[in-house]
N, C-alpha and C positions, 0 to 999 in steps of 0.2 A: 719314470716312463717308461722305460721298457719291460719292468716287469707286468706295469698293465698291460700292456701291448699281448705280451706273453699269456697273460689271463685272457684277456680277449680270444687269441687264437685258440686257447685250448677249451671254450665254451662249447658247447654244441652248435651246430649254425641257424636252427632256429633264436636259440637263444641270441646269437649275432645278431641276427635280423630285427629282434626286438627292440636292441640294443641300437642301431643304428637310427632307426625308428624315433626312437626317443632324442635322437642325438638332433635329429631332422628338425623335428619340431623347436627344439631349446634353440637351435641357433639360428632358426626361422625367428621365434619371439626376439631373442637379444637382437640380431640383427634389425627387427622392425622399431624396437624402443632403440636403438642405437641411431639409424637413418632420421626416427620422430624428432632425437634432441638435438642433432647437428642441422635438421632443418627449422628448427624453433631458434638456434642461434643464428643461422644463415637471414632469415629471415628480420631479423632483428637488425643485424648488423649489412644488411642488403647485400646479399652474395647473391641471389637470386634474383635473375631478370626481372619476374615475374612480380616484386616487389619495389623495384625502383622508381616506379611512379605512385606508389601508393604506400606509407608504412604507418600508417592507425595502428592501433595496438587491435583493435576490432580485426582489420581487414587481416595480421598477422595470425590472431587464434583462429576467422575460418580458414587461412589456406592449412595452418598447421591441422586441424581436424582432418581437412581433406586428403592431404598429402599421408597422412599419417593410414587413413584409409586403404588409400591404395597402396603401400607397402604391406600393410597385413594383408591382402588380399592376394598380391604378386609373392609374399614371401612363403605364406600359408600352402596357399597353392602350388608352388616347387617342391615345398617339404612332404605334400601328399602324394605329388607324384612320385618322388625318388622312394617314399616309403611303399607304394603300391609296386614298386620294379624290382624291390628286394621280396616280392612273394607271388610275382607273373613276371611271364618273359616280357622282351621287349617286344616284339612283334605284335602276341597278343594286350600290351598297353597302350600301345598304341592301337587299337582298332576298340577297348574297351573307350579310350578319351574319346575317339570319333562319336563313337555310338552316344558315348552320355551329355557328350558337348550339343550333339542335333536334340537330344531329348530333353537335355535342359533349354535351351535356345526356346524348342515349343510351348514347354509349360512353364516359362518361368520370364515371358516377355515381360510382365510390368516390372518386376526386380531388376531387367536390366535396362529399362529404361529409366528408374528410378539413379542406379550406378551411373550411366552414361550423364544423366542431366545433372548429379553432383560433382562427376569430373567438371562437366561444363563450367560451373562455378567459381574452377581454378580460375579461369581465363574473365569472367565477368565478375566485375566488383558489382552488383545490382545489391545487394544486401550483407550484413555482417554480424555475429554477435556482439551483442549490448543494445543492437537497435531496435527503435520501435515499427513496427511492420503490420500490414494488415491482409491476410493469406486467404483466400477464399471465405472472405467474409467473418474472419477471425484476426482479430487486434490484441497484439501480445508483442513481449521484448522477446526477440530471439537468445535462445539460452547456449543452443549447440547448430552447428551443422556437419554432419556425418556424410561419407559418400551415401548414405540411400534415404538418410531421412532429414529434417529438419523440425527441430524443438523450439515449441512455442507456448511462451508463460503468459497467460491472460492474465488480467488486469485483478482478477476473481481468486488467482491463484492455481486456476486448474494447468496442467501440463499438456498441450497436444503434438502426436508426433505427427506431422504431415511429409511424406512421400515426396524425392524429391519432382517426380514424376509428374506430381501431380498440379507444383508450380507453376500457372501460367501467365495469369496475372497477380501483380502485386504490390503494395501500395507503401511506398516508404516514408513514415512522417520525421526520420531522420537527415534527411536528405533535399529538404527544401531550403529554397534561397532566403526566405523571410516568412515572417509570421502575423498574420492579423493583430492588431491590437485597434480596434475601431473604436468608439465611442458618440454613443447619442443624447443630444440635447434636445429640448422645447427650449422655444425663446417666441416672446412675443412679437406681434407682427410687426409693431411699430418701431423692434430694436432690429430689424432683422438685417438692413444694409451695414450698419453699424459692427454687428456682432460677427458679420462675413468679411469684412476689413480687418478686424480685431485677431480672427481666429487664422486667415491667410498669412498673417505680419506674422504672428506665434507659431505657425508652420515653419517658418524661414527663420527665425529665432533658434529656436529648437535644436536644430541641427548642430550646434554651438554647444549647447547644454546636456543636452540625450545624445549621449553616444551611442544608443542602441537603435536610435530612431536612422533607418536608412535614408529616408529621402523626405521631402514637406510633405505633412498630408495635405487630401483634396478633402474641401469642405462640399458636401452636394445634401438634395434633399429627394432621399428614394420615393418618397409617394407621392410627391408632384400636386400634391393640395394646399390650398391656397386658404387659408383661417385666421382667427385672431390670435392661435397659436400654430407653429411651426416648427415643425421637427427638422434637425438638421443632423447628417452624419458626418463623424471625422473620418476619414480611411487614412489610417497610417499603419506603415510599416514597419514592426521590429526585425533587429536581427533575429536569426531561427533560435526559437526557443524564448526567446527573453519577451512575450507579449504578455505576460500575467505579471511582470514585474515593469512592464513598462505601460502599460495603462493604468498603473494604480498612480502611477506620478500624472502621467496624463491629464487623467482626472484634477488634480490638484491645480496642476497649473492652469486649464483652463478657468476653474472658476476663479481663482485667482485674478486671474487676467479681466475675466468678465466682472466682478466685483468691483475691482479698480475703476471698473469706467461707468460703475452705478447702473450694470444690467440685470436685470432679474430672471433666472432661471425658472421660468413654467412648471409645471407639475403636472 
């Protein structure tokens, strides 16, 4: 170790400065990765206050990406300033930083807005990695959330990169309380009263046989028309994401119950 220090002292001043610059940036890279790793561990073990109420893997991945972005900005900015300090005087460096900050603030307002919006996502759990959302009319799955942008994979495979500052209104399909599993059937007018009674009783009984059914369904007529054939709609609420699965079973149960009472479904 002493030999390395002696070799460093014997180098030319310019070489010493460039070696220090390399050490600054290597240290920034190591510290950023180390804190990113520790942050990921802390999120999983609830050592961070911001994760005490939200421990979903998607939320953890979102927070990890955002915090790692902040670490990168902070450590590499400090490394850059310390590197400049090797070649210019402190008073000149302060003047340069002030001038650069004013110019950067005026010319890079959209970028600053994106970064500030990304930082706010740390405290707002509006969406997370892996969730299905619609942003600016674009529907897809969130693949990553960085400090400046959000990556959205569309159903057709394209990857959209959306600046965080442009996210004003967002539709989250993965945070719904229920999914509609409605079905429609046509009944002859002569069987309408009996059919409604059967369907209403069946809705009560199905709460015990269909675990994905949230509440008894409602039987309504959407058209308000009276004729030889009347169209009925069953408004059923399934647990979120279970509508397609439950609708198939619901069709089977309804058809079996009506057939048992010799009620024919009209075409």
